[in-house]
C-alpha angles and dihedrals in degrees: 000000000000124000091254091055092047092050092050090049092052091049093047093049094045096049094039098049096044093049092043089058088060091049094048089050089055091048092051099042101030132243099262093122089053091047090051091050092049090047091051088063090049093247123142115274094233089070089071090069090065086076086079090059091051099041105031111021097038095050091048090053091048094047092048092046090230116130088349092166092055089048090050092051090050090051091049092051091046092052094047091051091046090050093049095045103037110021108032093112092052100053099102100023138079124237133183090276097047 
């Protein structure tokens, strides 16, 4: 295994495992907060279930190295939606955590 391959493996495992923790948390505790957030923007409730694609399915694809590009696109879409729904008011400001 070359150093490039090893570096890609480390990046895939790091991103996949960290994001998978978020997905597993949502599986164990439910997605009611996500559903509430989606509902606050007057979007259909079923859209909240797509968080599982972005935080469970995509990390599994990335960790396994199968269809990694599709997994990466799902993660990108998931993060853009999370940014637009949850963090829009914080884009140009500073909070206690940065």
